[in-house]
Every structure is written in C-alpha cells, then in structure tokens.
KOLFI-112996 format. One record per residue: z, y negated, x negated of N, C-alpha, C in turn; residue in three letters. Coordinates in pm, 1 decimal, m for minus. Layout:
// residues N
Z, Y, X, Z, Y, X, Z, Y, X, ALA .
...
//
This chain:
// residues 206
14816.8, m3811.0, m4426.9, 14832.7, m3872.4, m4294.4, 14703.3, m3856.3, m4216.7, MET .
14710.5, m3796.4, m4100.2, 14591.9, m3770.8, m4020.8, 14548.1, m3896.9, m3947.4, LEU .
14418.5, m3912.5, m3944.4, 14362.1, m4030.0, m3877.9, 14327.1, m3991.3, m3734.5, ILE .
14370.5, m4067.7, m3644.2, 14342.5, m4043.7, m3502.9, 14208.9, m4106.2, m3470.5, ASN .
14103.4, m4021.1, m3470.1, 13967.0, m4070.8, m3446.2, 13955.7, m4131.2, m3307.2, LYS .
14016.8, m4071.6, m3213.7, 14006.3, m4120.1, m3076.6, 14064.5, m4259.3, m3063.9, ALA .
14173.3, m4278.7, m3137.4, 14238.5, m4410.2, m3131.7, 14149.9, m4517.5, m3195.2, LYS .
14088.9, m4484.1, m3310.0, 14000.5, m4581.3, m3377.6, 13881.9, m4614.2, m3290.8, ILE .
13822.1, m4510.5, m3229.1, 13707.3, m4534.1, m3142.3, 13743.8, m4624.7, m3025.5, GLN .
13865.4, m4604.9, m2972.8, 13908.9, m4687.3, m2861.4, 13926.3, m4832.1, m2904.5, GLN .
13977.0, m4853.5, m3027.2, 13996.0, m4991.0, m3077.4, 13861.3, m5060.2, m3096.6, GLN .
13764.8, m4987.7, m3154.1, 13630.9, m5046.2, m3172.7, 13568.0, m5080.3, m3039.5, LEU .
13587.9, m4995.7, m2940.0, 13530.9, m5020.4, m2808.1, 13593.5, m5143.2, m2746.9, LYS .
13726.0, m5157.8, m2765.3, 13794.5, m5276.4, m2710.7, 13739.9, m5403.7, m2776.0, ASP .
13715.9, m5398.1, m2910.7, 13662.9, m5516.6, m2981.2, 13524.9, m5552.9, m2930.4, ILE .
13440.1, m5450.9, m2910.7, 13303.3, m5475.4, m2862.9, 13306.0, m5532.4, m2722.3, ILE .
13394.8, m5476.7, m2637.5, 13403.6, m5526.1, m2499.8, 13448.1, m5672.6, m2497.0, ASP .
13546.3, m5704.9, m2579.6, 13593.2, m5843.8, m2584.8, 13482.4, m5936.8, m2635.8, LYS .
13406.0, m5888.3, m2733.4, 13295.8, m5971.9, m2785.9, 13191.5, m5995.0, m2680.0, SER .
13160.0, m5889.4, m2603.0, 13059.5, m5903.6, m2497.0, 13109.1, m5999.1, m2389.2, ASN .
13238.3, m5987.0, m2355.9, 13294.5, m6078.7, m2256.7, 13287.4, m6223.0, m2306.6, GLN .
13315.9, m6241.0, m2436.3, 13311.5, m6377.1, m2494.1, 13170.3, m6433.6, m2491.9, TYR .
13072.4, m6347.5, m2528.4, 12933.1, m6394.4, m2533.3, 12875.9, m6415.3, m2393.5, LEU .
12927.2, m6344.1, m2295.5, 12874.3, m6356.9, m2159.6, 12916.5, m6485.7, m2092.6, ASN .
13020.8, m6546.9, m2143.4, 13060.3, m6675.6, m2088.1, 12953.7, m6780.2, m2118.0, LEU .
12918.0, m6863.8, m2021.3, 12809.9, m6962.5, m2036.3, 12842.4, m7063.4, m2147.2, GLN .
12966.2, m7104.3, m2151.5, 13005.8, m7202.8, m2252.3, 12993.7, m7145.1, m2392.3, GLN .
13035.7, m7018.9, m2405.2, 13027.7, m6954.6, m2536.8, 12883.4, m6929.4, m2578.4, ASN .
12799.1, m6897.2, m2481.0, 12656.4, m6876.6, m2510.5, 12594.8, m7003.8, m2570.5, LYS .
12630.6, m7118.5, m2511.6, 12576.7, m7245.3, m2560.6, 12622.4, m7273.8, m2703.7, GLN .
12748.9, m7239.9, m2731.7, 12798.7, m7260.3, m2867.1, 12724.3, m7172.4, m2966.8, LYS .
12705.2, m7047.1, m2928.6, 12636.0, m6952.9, m3018.7, 12493.8, m6998.7, m3043.3, VAL .
12423.8, m7040.3, m2936.4, 12285.9, m7088.3, m2952.2, 12282.2, m7211.4, m3042.9, VAL .
12379.5, m7298.3, m3025.0, 12384.0, m7419.2, m3108.3, 12407.3, m7384.8, m3255.0, ALA .
12497.5, m7290.4, m3278.8, 12524.4, m7248.7, m3416.4, 12400.0, m7185.1, m3480.5, TYR .
12334.0, m7101.9, m3401.5, 12212.4, m7036.9, m3453.1, 12104.1, m7140.5, m3482.7, ILE .
12089.8, m7240.7, m3394.6, 11989.7, m7346.8, m3414.2, 12018.8, m7426.6, m3542.0, TYR .
12146.7, m7456.5, m3560.8, 12185.8, m7533.1, m3681.4, 12158.3, m7451.9, m3807.6, ILE .
12193.9, m7322.9, m3802.4, 12172.1, m7237.9, m3921.1, 12024.5, m7225.7, m3953.0, ILE .
11941.5, m7202.7, m3849.2, 11796.7, m7190.7, m3870.6, 11737.2, m7321.8, m3921.2, LEU .
11787.4, m7433.8, m3869.8, 11737.7, m7564.0, m3914.7, 11768.6, m7585.5, m4063.1, SER .
11891.8, m7549.3, m4101.2, 11929.0, m7565.0, m4242.5, 11845.9, m7474.1, m4332.1, LEU .
11824.1, m7352.7, m4287.1, 11740.2, m7261.2, m4365.0, 11597.5, m7312.8, m4377.5, LEU .
11542.8, m7370.3, m4269.8, 11406.0, m7424.6, m4272.6, 11396.5, m7543.4, m4367.0, SER .
11497.9, m7630.5, m4357.0, 11496.5, m7747.0, m4446.6, 11505.5, m7704.6, m4593.0, LEU .
11587.0, m7606.8, m4620.1, 11600.4, m7560.3, m4758.2, 11470.8, m7497.1, m4807.2, SER .
11407.7, m7418.7, m4721.5, 11284.8, m7348.5, m4761.3, 11170.6, m7446.5, m4787.7, PHE .
11145.4, m7535.7, m4691.3, 11035.3, m7631.2, m4708.1, 11069.4, m7740.3, m4809.1, PHE .
11198.9, m7766.6, m4824.5, 11239.1, m7867.1, m4923.1, 11203.8, m7826.7, m5065.1, GLY .
11212.5, m7696.3, m5091.8, 11175.7, m7649.5, m5225.8, 11030.3, m7681.5, m5257.6, LEU .
10940.6, m7662.1, m5159.8, 10798.2, m7691.9, m5181.1, 10773.0, m7842.2, m5191.2, PHE .
10849.6, m7921.4, m5118.5, 10829.4, m8067.2, m5121.5, 10889.6, m8130.7, m5246.0, ALA .
11007.1, m8083.4, m5286.7, 11077.7, m8143.0, m5400.1, 11027.4, m8090.6, m5533.6, ILE .
10977.2, m7965.1, m5532.6, 10931.8, m7904.7, m5658.5, 10831.5, m7990.2, m5734.5, GLY .
10716.7, m8030.5, m5673.6, 10621.6, m8116.4, m5745.8, 10682.2, m8249.6, m5787.8, PRO .
10772.3, m8303.4, m5703.6, 10835.7, m8430.3, m5738.4, 10920.6, m8416.3, m5863.3, THR .
10996.7, m8307.3, m5870.2, 11078.2, m8283.5, m5989.2, 10991.8, m8265.5, m6113.4, LEU .
10878.8, m8194.8, m6097.5, 10786.7, m8176.7, m6210.4, 10728.6, m8309.3, m6256.0, SER .
10694.1, m8394.8, m6159.1, 10639.6, m8526.9, m6192.5, 10743.6, m8612.4, m6264.3, THR .
10868.6, m8606.8, m6214.8, 10975.8, m8683.1, m6278.8, 10997.4, m8637.5, m6421.9, ILE .
10993.5, m8504.9, m6444.0, 11010.7, m8451.9, m6579.6, 10899.0, m8499.1, m6672.1, SER .
10773.2, m8496.2, m6621.3, 10659.9, m8542.2, m6702.5, 10670.9, m8690.7, m6733.6, ALA .
10714.6, m8770.2, m6633.5, 10729.6, m8914.3, m6656.4, 10839.4, m8943.5, m6757.6, LEU .
10947.7, m8866.5, m6752.1, 11055.3, m8885.4, m6849.1, 11007.6, m8855.5, m6990.7, ASN .
10928.1, m8748.0, m7006.5, 10874.1, m8714.1, m7138.3, 10779.2, m8822.5, m7187.7, LYS .
10692.5, m8871.5, m7097.0, 10599.8, m8978.2, m7133.7, 10674.9, m9104.9, m7173.0, GLU .
10781.1, m9136.0, m7101.9, 10861.9, m9253.4, m7133.2, 10926.5, m9240.7, m7271.0, TYR .
10977.9, m9119.3, m7301.1, 11039.0, m9097.1, m7433.1, 10936.0, m9112.9, m7544.2, ALA .
10813.5, m9060.4, m7520.8, 10707.5, m9073.9, m7622.0, 10670.2, m9220.4, m7642.7, ASP .
10660.8, m9294.1, m7532.9, 10625.2, m9435.9, m7544.2, 10735.1, m9514.6, m7614.4, GLU .
10860.2, m9475.3, m7593.5, 10970.3, m9540.7, m7664.1, 10960.2, m9517.5, m7814.3, GLN .
10921.0, m9394.8, m7853.4, 10903.6, m9365.4, m7996.4, 10790.1, m9448.3, m8054.7, ASN .
10679.1, m9458.2, m7980.1, 10565.4, m9538.9, m8026.7, 10605.7, m9685.5, m8038.4, VAL .
10683.9, m9732.4, m7941.6, 10729.3, m9871.8, m7944.3, 10816.4, m9898.2, m8066.1, LEU .
10905.5, m9804.6, m8098.3, 10991.3, m9821.9, m8216.3, 10908.0, m9825.3, m8344.2, ARG .
10805.9, m9738.2, m8351.9, 10719.8, m9737.9, m8470.3, 10642.7, m9869.0, m8482.5, GLU .
10592.6, m9920.6, m8369.5, 10520.2, m10048.1, m8372.6, 10612.8, m10162.5, m8413.5, LEU .
10735.1, m10160.1, m8362.7, 10830.7, m10264.1, m8400.5, 10863.0, m10257.8, m8548.8, GLN .
10873.2, m10135.1, m8603.0, 10900.5, m10120.5, m8745.7, 10783.1, m10171.3, m8829.7, GLU .
10659.3, m10137.2, m8787.0, 10541.8, m10185.8, m8858.9, 10531.7, m10337.5, m8851.0, LYS .
10562.3, m10391.6, m8733.5, 10558.2, m10537.1, m8718.0, 10660.2, m10604.3, m8808.8, ASN .
10778.3, m10543.1, m8821.1, 10880.0, m10597.3, m8910.1, 10834.1, m10592.2, m9055.3, SER .
10769.1, m10481.6, m9093.5, 10717.6, m10470.2, m9230.2, 10609.0, m10573.5, m9257.7, ASN .
10521.9, m10596.1, m9158.2, 10416.0, m10695.6, m9175.6, 10474.4, m10835.5, m9191.8, LEU .
10578.3, m10867.2, m9114.0, 10641.9, m10998.3, m9128.3, 10704.2, m11012.7, m9266.9, ARG .
10763.3, m10903.1, m9317.1, 10822.2, m10908.4, m9450.6, 10714.9, m10929.5, m9557.3, SER .
10601.1, m10856.8, m9543.3, 10492.3, m10873.6, m9639.1, 10433.5, m11014.1, m9632.4, LEU .
10422.7, m11068.2, m9510.7, 10369.7, m11203.4, m9496.4, 10461.2, m11305.5, m9563.9, ASN .
10592.5, m11285.4, m9548.9, 10687.3, m11377.1, m9613.7, 10674.8, m11368.1, m9766.1, ALA .
10658.3, m11246.2, m9818.5, 10641.3, m11230.6, m9963.5, 10510.3, m11293.1, m10010.1, GLN .
10404.5, m11277.4, m9926.9, 10275.2, m11337.0, m9963.2, 10284.5, m11489.3, m9969.1, TYR .
10356.2, m11548.0, m9872.0, 10370.6, m11693.4, m9871.7, 10445.8, m11742.1, m9995.4, LEU .
10537.2, m11659.4, m10045.5, 10613.4, m11698.1, m10163.7, 10526.4, m11701.1, m10289.5, GLN .
10429.3, m11609.6, m10296.8, 10345.7, m11601.7, m10418.5, 10208.6, m11665.8, m10399.2, ILE .
10183.0, m11718.2, m10279.9, 10050.2, m11772.4, m10252.0, 10012.1, m11883.3, m10348.6, GLN .
10108.7, m11968.8, m10383.0, 10078.7, m12080.4, m10472.1, 10042.5, m12033.8, m10613.2, SER .
10083.2, m11910.7, m10647.6, 10054.2, m11859.1, m10781.9, 9928.8, m11773.0, m10787.3, ASN .
9870.6, m11743.9, m10670.9, 9752.9, m11656.3, m10669.1, 9635.1, m11720.0, m10741.9, LEU .
9623.9, m11852.0, m10732.6, 9512.4, m11919.2, m10799.9, 9520.3, m11900.5, m10950.7, SER .
9642.7, m11890.3, m11005.4, 9657.2, m11867.4, m11149.1, 9598.1, m11732.5, m11188.6, LEU .
9619.4, m11632.6, m11103.0, 9567.8, m11498.6, m11130.7, 9415.7, m11495.9, m11120.9, VAL .
9362.3, m11555.1, m11012.5, 9217.3, m11554.1, m10994.3, 9146.1, m11637.7, m11100.0, THR .
9211.2, m11743.1, m11148.1, 9150.8, m11822.6, m11255.5, 9156.6, m11749.3, m11389.1, ASN .
9265.3, m11672.7, m11410.3, 9280.1, m11601.6, m11537.4, 9174.4, m11494.4, m11552.4, ALA .
9151.0, m11417.4, m11448.0, 9045.0, m11315.3, m11448.7, 8969.4, m11329.1, m11317.1, ILE .
8864.8, m11408.8, m11313.3, 8791.0, m11430.8, m11188.1, 8716.7, m11304.7, m11145.7, PRO .
8672.9, m11304.4, m11019.5, 8602.5, m11187.1, m10966.9, 8451.7, m11195.2, m10988.0, ASP .
8407.5, m11283.9, m11075.2, 8266.4, m11293.8, m11114.7, 8262.3, m11354.5, m11255.1, SER .
8150.8, m11343.7, m11326.6, 8146.2, m11395.4, m11464.5, 8178.1, m11544.4, m11476.3, PRO .
8133.0, m11625.7, m11379.4, 8159.3, m11770.8, m11383.6, 8124.0, m11830.5, m11520.3, ASN .
8005.3, m11795.7, m11568.3, 7962.2, m11844.4, m11699.8, 7954.0, m11996.7, m11700.7, VAL .
7895.9, m12052.7, m11595.1, 7877.7, m12198.0, m11591.7, 8012.4, m12271.2, m11593.4, SER .
8114.4, m12212.6, m11526.7, 8246.1, m12276.2, m11525.8, 8307.6, m12277.5, m11664.9, GLN .
8292.6, m12166.1, m11738.2, 8348.6, m12158.7, m11872.9, 8279.1, m12258.0, m11966.1, LEU .
8146.5, m12261.4, m11962.3, 8074.7, m12353.4, m12050.0, 8109.0, m12498.9, m12016.1, THR .
8130.1, m12524.4, m11885.9, 8168.0, m12660.0, m11846.6, 8305.8, m12695.1, m11904.0, ARG .
8399.0, m12600.6, m11904.1, 8531.4, m12626.3, m11960.7, 8522.8, m12656.3, m12110.2, GLN .
8437.3, m12582.5, m12180.8, 8421.3, m12605.5, m12324.8, 8363.2, m12744.9, m12350.0, VAL .
8263.9, m12783.4, m12269.5, 8203.1, m12915.3, m12285.2, 8305.5, m13026.5, m12259.3, GLU .
8388.5, m13009.9, m12156.3, 8488.7, m13111.1, m12123.3, 8590.8, m13123.4, m12236.0, VAL .
8632.8, m13011.0, m12293.1, 8729.9, m13015.7, m12402.6, 8671.2, m13082.6, m12527.4, LEU .
8543.7, m13053.8, m12552.3, 8479.7, m13117.2, m12667.9, 8472.6, m13268.2, m12649.5, ALA .
8434.0, m13311.6, m12531.8, 8426.4, m13455.6, m12504.0, 8564.7, m13520.2, m12509.5, THR .
8664.1, m13451.7, m12453.6, 8800.6, m13504.0, m12452.3, 8853.3, m13527.4, m12593.4, LYS .
8815.0, m13440.8, m12686.8, 8865.9, m13450.7, m12824.4, 8767.8, m13521.3, m12919.2, ASN .
8670.2, m13593.4, m12861.0, 8577.0, m13674.8, m12941.2, 8497.6, m13589.6, m13040.9, ASN .
8456.9, m13470.2, m12997.2, 8380.2, m13381.6, m13084.2, 8235.1, m13377.1, m13040.7, LEU .
8150.7, m13347.5, m13137.7, 8008.1, m13328.7, m13110.2, 7985.7, m13179.5, m13087.9, VAL .
7933.9, m13145.8, m12970.7, 7907.2, m13005.2, m12938.7, 7769.7, m12969.1, m12993.8, LEU .
7768.8, m12895.0, m13103.6, 7643.6, m12861.3, m13168.1, 7578.8, m12735.8, m13109.3, GLN .
7658.3, m12642.8, m13063.2, 7602.2, m12519.0, m13008.5, 7697.6, m12461.2, m12905.5, LYS .
7638.8, m12405.9, m12798.7, 7717.4, m12334.9, m12697.8, 7628.7, m12228.4, m12635.9, LEU .
7653.2, m12105.8, m12674.6, 7570.8, m11993.6, m12627.7, 7660.7, m11888.0, m12561.3, ASP .
7601.9, m11811.3, m12470.5, 7671.0, m11696.4, m12410.6, 7587.1, m11571.9, m12434.4, THR .
7656.0, m11460.8, m12455.4, 7586.7, m11335.1, m12478.9, 7554.9, m11262.8, m12349.3, GLY .
7510.9, m11138.1, m12362.7, 7477.6, m11056.0, m12246.5, 7605.3, m11017.2, m12171.5, LEU .
7592.2, m11009.1, m12040.7, 7706.1, m10969.9, m11959.6, 7728.7, m10819.5, m11970.2, LEU .
7852.9, m10779.9, m11993.9, 7887.9, m10639.8, m12010.4, 7932.4, m10583.2, m11875.1, GLU .
7833.5, m10556.5, m11790.1, 7866.0, m10509.1, m11655.4, 7901.3, m10361.0, m11652.5, LEU .
7837.5, m10280.8, m11739.1, 7862.8, m10137.1, m11740.7, 7889.2, m10093.1, m11883.8, TYR .
8011.6, m10114.6, m11934.6, 8040.5, m10078.7, m12073.2, 8032.7, m9928.4, m12094.6, PRO .
7973.6, m9890.4, m12206.8, 7956.4, m9747.9, m12235.7, 8086.8, m9683.3, m12279.6, ALA .
8178.7, m9761.6, m12339.3, 8301.0, m9703.0, m12393.1, 8400.5, m9666.0, m12283.7, LYS .
8405.9, m9740.7, m12177.1, 8502.7, m9714.7, m12070.5, 8437.9, m9745.0, m11936.6, ASN .
8366.9, m9647.9, m11884.0, 8290.9, m9669.5, m11761.0, 8380.0, m9670.8, m11637.1, SER .
8508.0, m9633.9, m11650.8, 8598.0, m9629.5, m11535.9, 8669.5, m9762.0, m11510.6, ASN .
8654.3, m9857.6, m11598.6, 8725.9, m9983.6, m11582.6, 8654.9, m10075.8, m11484.3, THR .
8731.5, m10167.3, m11425.3, 8673.2, m10270.0, m11338.8, 8684.9, m10407.7, m11402.6, SER .
8732.7, m10413.6, m11527.2, 8741.3, m10538.1, m11602.5, 8627.0, m10541.2, m11703.0, ILE .
8543.1, m10643.0, m11693.3, 8426.8, m10655.7, m11780.1, 8437.2, m10786.3, m11859.5, PHE .
8342.4, m10808.7, m11947.6, 8350.3, m10927.4, m12033.3, 8211.1, m10967.0, m12081.8, SER .
8205.0, m11086.9, m12137.7, 8082.8, m11132.8, m12205.5, 8124.8, m11220.7, m12322.7, PHE .
8039.6, m11228.3, m12422.4, 8068.6, m11305.5, m12542.6, 8015.3, m11447.9, m12527.4, MET .
8081.9, m11540.5, m12592.4, 8032.0, m11677.8, m12599.7, 8062.2, m11731.4, m12740.0, PHE .
7983.8, m11828.3, m12782.1, 8005.3, m11890.7, m12913.7, 7977.6, m12039.6, m12903.5, SER .
8053.1, m12115.0, m12978.8, 8035.6, m12259.6, m12978.4, 8064.9, m12314.6, m13117.1, THR .
7996.2, m12422.5, m13149.2, 8017.6, m12492.7, m13276.0, 8036.9, m12640.0, m13245.5, THR .
8144.1, m12696.7, m13299.4, 8174.5, m12838.0, m13276.4, 8195.0, m12907.8, m13411.0, VAL .
8176.7, m13040.4, m13408.4, 8193.1, m13120.9, m13530.6, 8273.8, m13245.0, m13497.3, ARG .
8367.2, m13281.1, m13588.2, 8449.2, m13399.6, m13569.1, 8559.4, m13402.5, m13672.9, GLY .
8662.5, m13478.2, m13645.9, 8772.9, m13488.1, m13740.6, 8854.4, m13358.9, m13739.5, SER .
8926.9, m13336.1, m13846.8, 9006.4, m13214.0, m13857.1, 9113.0, m13209.0, m13747.5, GLU .
9174.8, m13322.7, m13719.8, 9278.6, m13326.9, m13616.3, 9221.5, m13294.5, m13478.6, LYS .
9105.6, m13355.3, m13448.4, 9044.1, m13331.6, m13317.8, 8999.3, m13185.6, m13303.2, ASP .
8950.2, m13128.2, m13411.9, 8908.5, m12987.8, m13407.5, 9028.7, m12896.5, m13383.6, ILE .
9139.3, m12926.6, m13449.8, 9260.0, m12845.8, m13429.1, 9309.2, m12855.7, m13284.1, ASN .
9303.5, m12975.3, m13226.9, 9342.4, m12991.3, m13085.6, 9248.5, m12913.6, m12993.8, ASN .
9118.9, m12918.2, m13026.7, 9018.6, m12846.9, m12947.0, 9046.3, m12697.4, m12949.1, PHE .
9073.0, m12643.4, m13067.3, 9099.6, m12499.6, m13079.1, 9224.6, m12462.2, m12999.4, ILE .
9329.8, m12541.9, m13007.3, 9453.2, m12513.3, m12934.8, 9431.1, m12517.3, m12783.5, ALA .
9350.4, m12612.9, m12736.8, 9329.4, m12627.8, m12593.4, 9235.6, m12521.1, m12538.0, GLU .
9136.4, m12480.0, m12617.4, 9044.8, m12377.8, m12567.1, 9114.9, m12242.6, m12554.9, ILE .
9215.2, m12220.8, m12639.9, 9293.9, m12097.8, m12629.1, 9387.1, m12103.4, m12508.1, ILE .
9424.3, m12224.9, m12467.1, 9523.9, m12242.0, m12360.5, 9463.9, m12268.6, m12223.4, SER .
9333.5, m12255.8, m12206.7, 9274.7, m12279.9, m12075.3, 9324.5, m12173.0, m11977.3, ILE .
9307.2, m12201.8, m11848.0, 9363.4, m12112.3, m11746.5, 9294.2, m11976.0, m11741.7, ASP .
9176.8, m11963.6, m11804.3, 9106.9, m11835.7, m11805.6, 9143.2, m11757.5, m11931.7, ARG .
9162.6, m11625.3, m11914.8, 9196.3, m11542.5, m12030.1, 9071.0, m11520.4, m12114.8, ILE .
9078.5, m11562.3, m12240.4, 8969.4, m11537.9, m12334.6, 9029.7, m11484.6, m12463.5, ILE .
8950.5, m11410.3, m12534.4, 8993.3, m11360.0, m12663.9, 8907.7, m11421.0, m12774.5, GLY .
8970.5, m11468.1, m12879.7, 8898.1, m11526.0, m12993.5, 8862.6, m11412.2, m13089.7, ILE .
8734.7, m11384.6, m13100.7, 8687.5, m11278.0, m13188.4, 8670.9, m11326.5, m13333.2, GLU .
8625.3, m11449.6, m13347.3, 8602.5, m11502.0, m13482.3, 8617.4, m11653.6, m13479.4, ARG .
8681.6, m11707.3, m13583.6, 8701.9, m11851.9, m13594.8, 8681.5, m11892.4, m13740.9, LEU .
8593.0, m11986.9, m13760.5, 8569.8, m12036.1, m13896.6, 8558.0, m12187.8, m13893.9, SER .
8615.0, m12250.9, m13995.6, 8610.1, m12396.4, m14006.7, 8556.1, m12433.9, m14144.6, THR .
8503.4, m12554.4, m14154.5, 8450.9, m12601.3, m14282.4, 8424.9, m12750.3, m14278.5, GLY .
8392.1, m12805.2, m14394.0, 8363.8, m12947.8, m14404.7, 8212.8, m12967.8, m14411.5, ARG .
8165.9, m13066.1, m14338.9, 8024.7, m13104.0, m14339.1, 8017.2, m13253.5, m14360.5, GLN .
7987.5, m13292.2, m14487.9, 7991.6, m13433.4, m14528.0, 8130.4, m13490.9, m14500.5, GLN .
8139.4, m13595.0, m14416.8, 8269.7, m13657.8, m14391.3, 8343.6, m13593.3, m14272.7, ASP .
8283.0, m13498.5, m14204.0, 8342.3, m13436.7, m14085.3, 8376.2, m13289.9, m14111.5, ASP .
8450.5, m13236.7, m14019.0, 8482.1, m13094.1, m14019.3, 8403.7, m13026.2, m13907.3, PHE .
8374.9, m12899.0, m13927.9, 8309.1, m12819.0, m13823.9, 8395.2, m12695.6, m13794.7, THR .
8379.8, m12644.8, m13674.0, 8448.2, m12522.5, m13633.7, 8351.6, m12437.8, m13551.8, ALA .
8341.2, m12311.3, m13588.6, 8256.8, m12215.6, m13515.0, 8348.8, m12111.5, m13452.4, ALA .
8341.0, m12100.3, m13322.4, 8429.0, m12008.7, m13248.2, 8342.8, m11906.8, m13173.9, ILE .
8377.8, m11781.7, m13189.2, 8317.3, m11673.7, m13110.7, 8428.4, m11608.0, m13029.9, THR .
8410.8, m11607.0, m12897.7, 8514.7, m11552.5, m12811.3, 8460.4, m11456.5, m12707.1, GLY .
8552.7, m11397.9, m12633.5, 8518.1, m11303.8, m12527.5, 8590.4, m11346.2, m12400.2, LYS .
8512.6, m11361.0, m12293.0, 8569.3, m11399.6, m12163.5, 8566.5, m11278.8, m12071.3, ALA .
8674.0, m11260.1, m11994.5, 8686.1, m11142.2, m11908.1, 8671.3, m11181.4, m11761.8, PHE .
8625.7, m11085.0, m11683.4, 8616.1, m11104.9, m11538.4, 8629.9, m10970.9, m11470.5, PHE .
8661.7, m10978.9, m11342.7, 8685.3, m10859.3, m11261.3, 8563.3, m10833.2, m11176.0, PHE .
8523.1, m10705.5, m11166.7, 8407.3, m10670.6, m11086.5, 8426.4, m10529.4, m11033.7, ASN .
8431.3, m10513.9, m10899.0, 8451.5, m10381.4, m10838.6, 8323.8, m10298.0, m10850.3, GLU .
//
C-alpha cells in the first residue's frame, strides 16, 4: 500500500496550525504558562527537597540505631540487676550461717581466742590448767605452698576428776573452731586424773 506523502504532510501542517491557533489565544496562553509554572515549581521542590530531607533521613537512621543499641544495653542492665537481686536474696538466706564458717576457719590465727576458749572450758569443768602452749605459726608450709589454709600447734595439760576430764575432752573437740587432735594421753596423778592434749588449729590466710 503506497503512502501518500503529500497527504501526511498536509495533516501534520493542519495539526501544527491548530496548535498555533490554540496557543495564540490569550486564555490558552495563560493556561499554558500556569501549567509550566506548576511543573517547574514541583521540579524545584523535588530537587531541593532531596538536599533538605537527605541529612534528616540520615540523622533519623542514626538515632534509630542508637536507640536500638541503648535498648540492648538497658536489657543487659536489667538482667544484671535481676541477677544481683537474686544473689542478694540468697545471701540473706545464708547470712545467719556465715558466722559458723568464719568461726570454723577464721581469717587470722586468733591464738588468743583459742587459748581463751581452752581456759573457759577448763574452768567450766572444774579442772586445773597446768599447761597451755602454742607452737610456731605455719604461715608458709613447705609441703604445700599453694594452699591458703594454714595451721599452728597447741598443747594443754589439765588435772581433775576422770569425769570432768572426759567432759573437757568432748567439749574441746566440739568447739566452733575446727581443730585436729594430734595426740591425747591420760593418766592418774595421786587422787586425780591428768590429760595431755596436743592439737592443731587451722586458719585461712590469703
């Protein structure tokens, strides 16, 4: 099918002429100018808006990240606080028993306290305290230098009735401090009995 070039050219010319006639009208000119002004305004707002909003969006993103990090820190602090409250509750439950532990193995030799306990027990059981000696403090034992539990030796000799001596021996073994009896010997001296005790007292030292 042959294309009539002359006809197409005439149609394009008619379209252009009609467009020129439309644009030449004063009312249409005002509409076109208004449309162009609106389009340019929108383009300007979009262009400058990118520069104005861009830093704001970056700041918002940074603040959101900082907020998330602070929330994580807050959760960790709340968890630690909960653990501390739990430990405090457990400590309060065993607090009344802590004195038993510290008395059993004190954090110092407390030689005077031990000798005082022996003297009180002897008096309580109507015994004559003939001897009460303490040995050298074993602060740095050669056999086990890595331990923090140390000890010292003590010895005592008492005289009295057999019953009172037996009570004394039972009570000295049962005092609140942990001691070990290394040697125990008893005998008769005239109308009385005697008992010689050699023991070891322990203490804690960092």
